[in-house]
TORKOL-4160 file (C-alpha; in steps of 0.2 Angstrom, whole numbers, padded with zeros to 4 digits, m for minus):
225
<pt num="1" X="0409" Y="0532" Z="0557"/>
<pt num="2" X="0411" Y="0540" Z="0574"/>
<pt num="3" X="0403" Y="0529" Z="0587"/>
<pt num="4" X="0405" Y="0523" Z="0605"/>
<pt num="5" X="0417" Y="0509" Z="0607"/>
<pt num="6" X="0428" Y="0502" Z="0622"/>
<pt num="7" X="0445" Y="0507" Z="0626"/>
<pt num="8" X="0457" Y="0495" Z="0636"/>
<pt num="9" X="0471" Y="0503" Z="0646"/>
<pt num="10" X="0485" Y="0490" Z="0645"/>
<pt num="11" X="0494" Y="0497" Z="0660"/>
<pt num="12" X="0479" Y="0494" Z="0671"/>
<pt num="13" X="0475" Y="0477" Z="0664"/>
<pt num="14" X="0480" Y="0463" Z="0676"/>
<pt num="15" X="0477" Y="0449" Z="0663"/>
<pt num="16" X="0462" Y="0441" Z="0672"/>
<pt num="17" X="0452" Y="0438" Z="0657"/>
<pt num="18" X="0436" Y="0442" Z="0665"/>
<pt num="19" X="0432" Y="0455" Z="0651"/>
<pt num="20" X="0435" Y="0442" Z="0637"/>
<pt num="21" X="0423" Y="0430" Z="0646"/>
<pt num="22" X="0410" Y="0444" Z="0648"/>
<pt num="23" X="0410" Y="0449" Z="0630"/>
<pt num="24" X="0396" Y="0439" Z="0622"/>
<pt num="25" X="0401" Y="0446" Z="0604"/>
<pt num="26" X="0419" Y="0439" Z="0605"/>
<pt num="27" X="0427" Y="0456" Z="0602"/>
<pt num="28" X="0440" Y="0454" Z="0616"/>
<pt num="29" X="0453" Y="0442" Z="0617"/>
<pt num="30" X="0469" Y="0439" Z="0628"/>
<pt num="31" X="0486" Y="0442" Z="0619"/>
<pt num="32" X="0502" Y="0440" Z="0629"/>
<pt num="33" X="0493" Y="0441" Z="0645"/>
<pt num="34" X="0483" Y="0457" Z="0641"/>
<pt num="35" X="0466" Y="0460" Z="0636"/>
<pt num="36" X="0464" Y="0467" Z="0618"/>
<pt num="37" X="0450" Y="0473" Z="0607"/>
<pt num="38" X="0453" Y="0461" Z="0593"/>
<pt num="39" X="0438" Y="0466" Z="0582"/>
<pt num="40" X="0431" Y="0483" Z="0582"/>
<pt num="41" X="0416" Y="0478" Z="0572"/>
<pt num="42" X="0412" Y="0465" Z="0585"/>
<pt num="43" X="0410" Y="0478" Z="0599"/>
<pt num="44" X="0392" Y="0484" Z="0601"/>
<pt num="45" X="0397" Y="0498" Z="0612"/>
<pt num="46" X="0385" Y="0492" Z="0626"/>
<pt num="47" X="0399" Y="0488" Z="0638"/>
<pt num="48" X="0395" Y="0471" Z="0646"/>
<pt num="49" X="0414" Y="0470" Z="0649"/>
<pt num="50" X="0415" Y="0486" Z="0660"/>
<pt num="51" X="0408" Y="0479" Z="0676"/>
<pt num="52" X="0418" Y="0463" Z="0674"/>
<pt num="53" X="0435" Y="0472" Z="0674"/>
<pt num="54" X="0442" Y="0472" Z="0692"/>
<pt num="55" X="0455" Y="0486" Z="0689"/>
<pt num="56" X="0444" Y="0498" Z="0679"/>
<pt num="57" X="0455" Y="0496" Z="0663"/>
<pt num="58" X="0440" Y="0497" Z="0652"/>
<pt num="59" X="0431" Y="0513" Z="0647"/>
<pt num="60" X="0421" Y="0520" Z="0633"/>
<pt num="61" X="0427" Y="0532" Z="0620"/>
<pt num="62" X="0420" Y="0541" Z="0605"/>
<pt num="63" X="0430" Y="0539" Z="0589"/>
<pt num="64" X="0431" Y="0533" Z="0572"/>
<pt num="65" X="0427" Y="0514" Z="0571"/>
<pt num="66" X="0419" Y="0502" Z="0559"/>
<pt num="67" X="0400" Y="0499" Z="0562"/>
<pt num="68" X="0395" Y="0485" Z="0573"/>
<pt num="69" X="0392" Y="0470" Z="0562"/>
<pt num="70" X="0379" Y="0460" Z="0570"/>
<pt num="71" X="0378" Y="0447" Z="0556"/>
<pt num="72" X="0396" Y="0444" Z="0557"/>
<pt num="73" X="0395" Y="0441" Z="0576"/>
<pt num="74" X="0380" Y="0429" Z="0574"/>
<pt num="75" X="0390" Y="0420" Z="0560"/>
<pt num="76" X="0405" Y="0418" Z="0572"/>
<pt num="77" X="0394" Y="0411" Z="0586"/>
<pt num="78" X="0388" Y="0397" Z="0574"/>
<pt num="79" X="0406" Y="0391" Z="0571"/>
<pt num="80" X="0416" Y="0404" Z="0561"/>
<pt num="81" X="0426" Y="0410" Z="0576"/>
<pt num="82" X="0434" Y="0428" Z="0576"/>
<pt num="83" X="0452" Y="0431" Z="0576"/>
<pt num="84" X="0452" Y="0431" Z="0595"/>
<pt num="85" X="0457" Y="0415" Z="0604"/>
<pt num="86" X="0440" Y="0405" Z="0608"/>
<pt num="87" X="0450" Y="0395" Z="0621"/>
<pt num="88" X="0449" Y="0409" Z="0634"/>
<pt num="89" X="0430" Y="0406" Z="0636"/>
<pt num="90" X="0427" Y="0401" Z="0654"/>
<pt num="91" X="0418" Y="0384" Z="0657"/>
<pt num="92" X="0416" Y="0371" Z="0670"/>
<pt num="93" X="0419" Y="0354" Z="0664"/>
<pt num="94" X="0407" Y="0340" Z="0670"/>
<pt num="95" X="0417" Y="0324" Z="0674"/>
<pt num="96" X="0410" Y="0306" Z="0677"/>
<pt num="97" X="0419" Y="0291" Z="0682"/>
<pt num="98" X="0415" Y="0282" Z="0666"/>
<pt num="99" X="0430" Y="0274" Z="0658"/>
<pt num="100" X="0432" Y="0271" Z="0639"/>
<pt num="101" X="0442" Y="0256" Z="0634"/>
<pt num="102" X="0454" Y="0266" Z="0623"/>
<pt num="103" X="0458" Y="0281" Z="0635"/>
<pt num="104" X="0461" Y="0286" Z="0653"/>
<pt num="105" X="0448" Y="0299" Z="0658"/>
<pt num="106" X="0453" Y="0317" Z="0661"/>
<pt num="107" X="0451" Y="0324" Z="0678"/>
<pt num="108" X="0452" Y="0342" Z="0673"/>
<pt num="109" X="0436" Y="0351" Z="0680"/>
<pt num="110" X="0438" Y="0369" Z="0672"/>
<pt num="111" X="0444" Y="0379" Z="0658"/>
<pt num="112" X="0455" Y="0389" Z="0655"/>
<pt num="113" X="0470" Y="0383" Z="0665"/>
<pt num="114" X="0484" Y="0395" Z="0661"/>
<pt num="115" X="0487" Y="0407" Z="0675"/>
<pt num="116" X="0487" Y="0421" Z="0663"/>
<pt num="117" X="0470" Y="0417" Z="0656"/>
<pt num="118" X="0459" Y="0411" Z="0670"/>
<pt num="119" X="0446" Y="0424" Z="0676"/>
<pt num="120" X="0450" Y="0430" Z="0694"/>
<pt num="121" X="0432" Y="0429" Z="0699"/>
<pt num="122" X="0427" Y="0412" Z="0691"/>
<pt num="123" X="0413" Y="0403" Z="0701"/>
<pt num="124" X="0423" Y="0387" Z="0702"/>
<pt num="125" X="0436" Y="0396" Z="0714"/>
<pt num="126" X="0422" Y="0395" Z="0728"/>
<pt num="127" X="0428" Y="0384" Z="0741"/>
<pt num="128" X="0441" Y="0377" Z="0730"/>
<pt num="129" X="0457" Y="0366" Z="0733"/>
<pt num="130" X="0469" Y="0373" Z="0720"/>
<pt num="131" X="0483" Y="0364" Z="0711"/>
<pt num="132" X="0496" Y="0376" Z="0704"/>
<pt num="133" X="0507" Y="0367" Z="0693"/>
<pt num="134" X="0522" Y="0370" Z="0682"/>
<pt num="135" X="0519" Y="0366" Z="0664"/>
<pt num="136" X="0532" Y="0352" Z="0663"/>
<pt num="137" X="0525" Y="0342" Z="0677"/>
<pt num="138" X="0511" Y="0335" Z="0666"/>
<pt num="139" X="0523" Y="0327" Z="0655"/>
<pt num="140" X="0535" Y="0321" Z="0668"/>
<pt num="141" X="0523" Y="0313" Z="0680"/>
<pt num="142" X="0512" Y="0300" Z="0672"/>
<pt num="143" X="0498" Y="0299" Z="0685"/>
<pt num="144" X="0495" Y="0318" Z="0687"/>
<pt num="145" X="0476" Y="0317" Z="0683"/>
<pt num="146" X="0472" Y="0304" Z="0696"/>
<pt num="147" X="0485" Y="0309" Z="0709"/>
<pt num="148" X="0484" Y="0328" Z="0708"/>
<pt num="149" X="0471" Y="0336" Z="0696"/>
<pt num="150" X="0456" Y="0325" Z="0702"/>
<pt num="151" X="0446" Y="0335" Z="0715"/>
<pt num="152" X="0456" Y="0351" Z="0712"/>
<pt num="153" X="0455" Y="0367" Z="0702"/>
<pt num="154" X="0470" Y="0367" Z="0691"/>
<pt num="155" X="0481" Y="0382" Z="0686"/>
<pt num="156" X="0497" Y="0380" Z="0676"/>
<pt num="157" X="0511" Y="0391" Z="0671"/>
<pt num="158" X="0530" Y="0392" Z="0667"/>
<pt num="159" X="0539" Y="0407" Z="0675"/>
<pt num="160" X="0554" Y="0405" Z="0664"/>
<pt num="161" X="0544" Y="0404" Z="0647"/>
<pt num="162" X="0530" Y="0417" Z="0652"/>
<pt num="163" X="0543" Y="0429" Z="0659"/>
<pt num="164" X="0530" Y="0436" Z="0672"/>
<pt num="165" X="0528" Y="0436" Z="0690"/>
<pt num="166" X="0512" Y="0427" Z="0694"/>
<pt num="167" X="0511" Y="0434" Z="0711"/>
<pt num="168" X="0498" Y="0448" Z="0707"/>
<pt num="169" X="0486" Y="0437" Z="0698"/>
<pt num="170" X="0487" Y="0423" Z="0711"/>
<pt num="171" X="0485" Y="0436" Z="0725"/>
<pt num="172" X="0469" Y="0442" Z="0717"/>
<pt num="173" X="0462" Y="0425" Z="0715"/>
<pt num="174" X="0466" Y="0421" Z="0733"/>
<pt num="175" X="0460" Y="0437" Z="0740"/>
<pt num="176" X="0444" Y="0437" Z="0731"/>
<pt num="177" X="0439" Y="0419" Z="0733"/>
<pt num="178" X="0437" Y="0406" Z="0747"/>
<pt num="179" X="0452" Y="0395" Z="0743"/>
<pt num="180" X="0453" Y="0380" Z="0755"/>
<pt num="181" X="0470" Y="0374" Z="0751"/>
<pt num="182" X="0484" Y="0375" Z="0738"/>
<pt num="183" X="0495" Y="0362" Z="0731"/>
<pt num="184" X="0510" Y="0367" Z="0721"/>
<pt num="185" X="0517" Y="0354" Z="0709"/>
<pt num="186" X="0534" Y="0359" Z="0702"/>
<pt num="187" X="0549" Y="0351" Z="0694"/>
<pt num="188" X="0566" Y="0349" Z="0702"/>
<pt num="189" X="0574" Y="0362" Z="0690"/>
<pt num="190" X="0579" Y="0379" Z="0698"/>
<pt num="191" X="0568" Y="0389" Z="0687"/>
<pt num="192" X="0552" Y="0381" Z="0694"/>
<pt num="193" X="0556" Y="0389" Z="0710"/>
<pt num="194" X="0548" Y="0405" Z="0703"/>
<pt num="195" X="0531" Y="0397" Z="0703"/>
<pt num="196" X="0533" Y="0391" Z="0721"/>
<pt num="197" X="0539" Y="0408" Z="0727"/>
<pt num="198" X="0524" Y="0417" Z="0717"/>
<pt num="199" X="0512" Y="0406" Z="0727"/>
<pt num="200" X="0520" Y="0409" Z="0744"/>
<pt num="201" X="0521" Y="0428" Z="0740"/>
<pt num="202" X="0503" Y="0428" Z="0734"/>
<pt num="203" X="0496" Y="0420" Z="0750"/>
<pt num="204" X="0506" Y="0432" Z="0760"/>
<pt num="205" X="0500" Y="0447" Z="0750"/>
<pt num="206" X="0482" Y="0441" Z="0752"/>
<pt num="207" X="0483" Y="0442" Z="0771"/>
<pt num="208" X="0475" Y="0424" Z="0772"/>
<pt num="209" X="0481" Y="0409" Z="0781"/>
<pt num="210" X="0479" Y="0394" Z="0768"/>
<pt num="211" X="0487" Y="0377" Z="0769"/>
<pt num="212" X="0500" Y="0375" Z="0756"/>
<pt num="213" X="0509" Y="0359" Z="0751"/>
<pt num="214" X="0524" Y="0359" Z="0738"/>
<pt num="215" X="0527" Y="0343" Z="0729"/>
<pt num="216" X="0543" Y="0342" Z="0718"/>
<pt num="217" X="0545" Y="0330" Z="0703"/>
<pt num="218" X="0561" Y="0324" Z="0696"/>
<pt num="219" X="0565" Y="0325" Z="0678"/>
<pt num="220" X="0564" Y="0306" Z="0678"/>
<pt num="221" X="0545" Y="0307" Z="0684"/>
<pt num="222" X="0547" Y="0303" Z="0702"/>
<pt num="223" X="0541" Y="0312" Z="0717"/>
<pt num="224" X="0556" Y="0318" Z="0727"/>
<pt num="225" X="0549" Y="0329" Z="0740"/>
Protein backbone atom coordinates (compact mmCIF):
# COMPACT_ATOMS: atom_id res chain seq x y z
CA UNK A 1 0.00 0.00 0.00
CA UNK A 2 1.02 3.61 -0.55
CA UNK A 3 1.20 5.50 2.72
CA UNK A 4 3.13 8.16 4.63
CA UNK A 5 6.26 6.91 6.32
CA UNK A 6 9.47 8.45 7.59
CA UNK A 7 12.70 8.72 5.62
CA UNK A 8 16.11 9.05 7.33
CA UNK A 9 18.93 10.85 5.53
CA UNK A 10 22.08 9.07 6.73
CA UNK A 11 24.34 11.90 5.59
CA UNK A 12 22.54 14.35 7.89
CA UNK A 13 22.25 11.90 10.79
CA UNK A 14 24.80 12.63 13.54
CA UNK A 15 24.05 9.44 15.46
CA UNK A 16 22.65 11.17 18.54
CA UNK A 17 19.92 8.55 19.04
CA UNK A 18 17.24 11.10 19.93
CA UNK A 19 14.86 9.80 17.26
CA UNK A 20 15.17 6.22 18.53
CA UNK A 21 14.35 7.41 22.03
CA UNK A 22 11.37 9.42 20.74
CA UNK A 23 9.92 6.56 18.65
CA UNK A 24 7.41 4.96 21.00
CA UNK A 25 6.74 2.15 18.53
CA UNK A 26 10.34 0.92 18.35
CA UNK A 27 10.56 1.39 14.58
CA UNK A 28 13.91 3.19 14.72
CA UNK A 29 17.19 1.81 15.98
CA UNK A 30 20.86 2.71 15.85
CA UNK A 31 23.06 0.73 13.45
CA UNK A 32 26.77 1.51 13.15
CA UNK A 33 26.21 4.91 14.72
CA UNK A 34 23.36 5.91 12.37
CA UNK A 35 19.59 5.94 12.81
CA UNK A 36 17.78 3.29 10.77
CA UNK A 37 14.11 2.57 10.11
CA UNK A 38 14.25 -1.06 11.17
CA UNK A 39 10.58 -1.95 10.96
CA UNK A 40 8.38 -0.21 8.40
CA UNK A 41 5.30 -1.90 9.86
CA UNK A 42 6.10 -0.32 13.24
CA UNK A 43 6.13 3.23 11.83
CA UNK A 44 2.72 4.86 12.36
CA UNK A 45 3.57 7.84 10.17
CA UNK A 46 2.77 10.37 12.90
CA UNK A 47 6.35 11.57 13.19
CA UNK A 48 7.09 11.88 16.91
CA UNK A 49 10.71 11.41 15.86
CA UNK A 50 10.82 14.48 13.58
CA UNK A 51 11.05 17.23 16.21
CA UNK A 52 13.54 15.15 18.20
CA UNK A 53 16.09 15.20 15.37
CA UNK A 54 18.56 18.09 15.79
CA UNK A 55 19.90 17.90 12.22
CA UNK A 56 16.69 17.60 10.20
CA UNK A 57 17.66 14.15 8.97
CA UNK A 58 14.10 12.80 9.21
CA UNK A 59 11.32 13.69 6.78
CA UNK A 60 8.04 12.19 5.56
CA UNK A 61 7.59 10.49 2.21
CA UNK A 62 4.70 8.79 0.44
CA UNK A 63 5.71 5.37 -0.86
CA UNK A 64 4.93 1.70 -0.95
CA UNK A 65 5.20 0.28 2.57
CA UNK A 66 3.51 -2.36 4.70
CA UNK A 67 0.58 -1.19 6.78
CA UNK A 68 1.20 -0.02 10.33
CA UNK A 69 0.79 -3.10 12.56
CA UNK A 70 -0.52 -1.80 15.88
CA UNK A 71 -0.96 -5.30 17.29
CA UNK A 72 2.68 -6.17 16.58
CA UNK A 73 3.82 -2.95 18.25
CA UNK A 74 1.74 -3.69 21.35
CA UNK A 75 3.08 -7.23 21.48
CA UNK A 76 6.66 -5.94 21.20
CA UNK A 77 6.10 -3.53 24.07
CA UNK A 78 5.01 -6.37 26.33
CA UNK A 79 8.25 -8.25 25.89
CA UNK A 80 8.68 -9.50 22.35
CA UNK A 81 11.09 -6.83 21.20
CA UNK A 82 11.52 -5.72 17.57
CA UNK A 83 14.69 -6.38 15.66
CA UNK A 84 16.04 -2.98 16.67
CA UNK A 85 18.32 -2.73 19.66
CA UNK A 86 16.23 -2.09 22.81
CA UNK A 87 19.40 -1.08 24.62
CA UNK A 88 19.36 2.34 22.98
CA UNK A 89 16.36 3.42 25.05
CA UNK A 90 17.33 6.36 27.23
CA UNK A 91 16.85 5.99 30.97
CA UNK A 92 18.04 7.50 34.23
CA UNK A 93 19.14 4.92 36.79
CA UNK A 94 18.24 5.44 40.43
CA UNK A 95 21.07 4.40 42.70
CA UNK A 96 21.19 3.87 46.44
CA UNK A 97 24.05 3.18 48.82
CA UNK A 98 22.53 -0.15 49.79
CA UNK A 99 25.11 -2.92 49.46
CA UNK A 100 24.49 -6.57 48.81
CA UNK A 101 26.73 -9.12 50.41
CA UNK A 102 27.39 -10.80 47.06
CA UNK A 103 28.22 -7.79 44.87
CA UNK A 104 29.76 -4.34 44.66
CA UNK A 105 27.09 -1.77 43.75
CA UNK A 106 27.18 -0.12 40.35
CA UNK A 107 27.54 3.67 40.33
CA UNK A 108 26.29 4.09 36.77
CA UNK A 109 23.55 6.72 36.75
CA UNK A 110 22.25 6.66 33.16
CA UNK A 111 21.81 4.58 30.02
CA UNK A 112 23.01 4.30 27.27
CA UNK A 113 26.68 5.01 27.83
CA UNK A 114 28.21 4.57 24.37
CA UNK A 115 29.11 7.96 22.88
CA UNK A 116 27.58 6.90 19.56
CA UNK A 117 24.24 6.01 21.12
CA UNK A 118 23.60 8.60 23.83
CA UNK A 119 20.98 11.27 22.93
CA UNK A 120 22.50 14.74 22.65
CA UNK A 121 19.72 16.42 24.62
CA UNK A 122 19.27 13.82 27.36
CA UNK A 123 17.96 15.46 30.55
CA UNK A 124 20.74 13.98 32.68
CA UNK A 125 23.27 16.26 30.93
CA UNK A 126 21.87 19.27 32.77
CA UNK A 127 24.56 20.60 35.14
CA UNK A 128 26.45 17.33 34.74
CA UNK A 129 29.99 16.37 35.58
CA UNK A 130 31.00 14.17 32.65
CA UNK A 131 33.24 11.13 32.67
CA UNK A 132 34.40 10.33 29.15
CA UNK A 133 36.24 7.03 29.34
CA UNK A 134 38.00 4.69 26.97
CA UNK A 135 36.36 1.26 26.97
CA UNK A 136 39.40 -0.58 28.33
CA UNK A 137 39.69 1.52 31.47
CA UNK A 138 36.78 -0.33 33.07
CA UNK A 139 38.71 -3.58 32.81
CA UNK A 140 42.13 -2.24 33.74
CA UNK A 141 41.14 -0.12 36.76
CA UNK A 142 39.28 -2.11 39.41
CA UNK A 143 37.82 0.77 41.42
CA UNK A 144 36.39 2.69 38.47
CA UNK A 145 32.85 2.82 39.85
CA UNK A 146 33.76 4.37 43.18
CA UNK A 147 36.65 6.52 41.99
CA UNK A 148 35.32 7.82 38.67
CA UNK A 149 31.75 6.80 37.73
CA UNK A 150 30.12 7.78 41.03
CA UNK A 151 28.55 11.23 40.80
CA UNK A 152 29.22 11.59 37.08
CA UNK A 153 27.42 11.01 33.79
CA UNK A 154 29.45 8.36 32.00
CA UNK A 155 30.22 8.16 28.28
CA UNK A 156 32.47 5.48 26.82
CA UNK A 157 34.06 4.77 23.48
CA UNK A 158 37.08 3.43 21.64
CA UNK A 159 38.40 5.62 18.81
CA UNK A 160 40.38 2.70 17.37
CA UNK A 161 37.57 0.13 17.22
CA UNK A 162 34.75 2.56 16.42
CA UNK A 163 36.87 4.20 13.71
CA UNK A 164 35.08 7.51 14.20
CA UNK A 165 35.94 10.98 15.38
CA UNK A 166 33.79 11.71 18.42
CA UNK A 167 34.40 15.45 18.19
CA UNK A 168 31.13 16.37 16.46
CA UNK A 169 28.93 14.36 18.83
CA UNK A 170 30.73 15.55 21.96
CA UNK A 171 30.69 19.15 20.72
CA UNK A 172 26.91 18.94 20.31
CA UNK A 173 26.52 17.56 23.84
CA UNK A 174 28.71 20.28 25.31
CA UNK A 175 27.14 23.08 23.25
CA UNK A 176 23.54 22.17 23.96
CA UNK A 177 23.83 21.38 27.66
CA UNK A 178 25.18 22.96 30.84
CA UNK A 179 28.21 20.74 31.49
CA UNK A 180 30.10 21.62 34.68
CA UNK A 181 33.27 19.59 34.23
CA UNK A 182 34.79 16.82 32.15
CA UNK A 183 37.06 14.00 33.30
CA UNK A 184 38.78 12.00 30.57
CA UNK A 185 39.83 8.51 31.60
CA UNK A 186 42.16 6.91 29.09
CA UNK A 187 44.70 4.12 28.83
CA UNK A 188 48.43 4.71 28.36
CA UNK A 189 48.35 3.18 24.87
CA UNK A 190 48.75 5.65 21.97
CA UNK A 191 45.37 4.96 20.34
CA UNK A 192 43.65 6.30 23.45
CA UNK A 193 44.99 9.71 22.56
CA UNK A 194 42.12 9.92 20.07
CA UNK A 195 39.48 10.14 22.78
CA UNK A 196 41.40 12.83 24.67
CA UNK A 197 41.91 14.86 21.50
CA UNK A 198 38.23 14.53 20.57
CA UNK A 199 37.21 15.94 23.97
CA UNK A 200 39.64 18.85 23.75
CA UNK A 201 38.54 19.66 20.19
CA UNK A 202 34.87 19.40 21.19
CA UNK A 203 35.31 21.87 24.05
CA UNK A 204 37.11 24.25 21.70
CA UNK A 205 34.40 23.91 19.04
CA UNK A 206 31.67 24.57 21.61
CA UNK A 207 33.18 27.94 22.49
CA UNK A 208 32.76 27.18 26.19
CA UNK A 209 35.29 27.16 29.00
CA UNK A 210 34.90 23.88 30.87
CA UNK A 211 37.34 22.42 33.41
CA UNK A 212 38.95 19.23 32.07
CA UNK A 213 41.02 16.63 33.88
CA UNK A 214 42.80 13.80 32.08
CA UNK A 215 43.64 10.63 34.01
CA UNK A 216 45.82 7.96 32.39
CA UNK A 217 45.67 4.31 33.44
CA UNK A 218 48.52 1.87 32.84
CA UNK A 219 47.89 -1.59 31.40
CA UNK A 220 48.72 -2.89 34.88
CA UNK A 221 45.78 -0.94 36.27
CA UNK A 222 47.61 1.93 37.97
CA UNK A 223 47.00 5.67 37.67
CA UNK A 224 50.15 7.08 36.07
CA UNK A 225 49.10 10.68 35.46
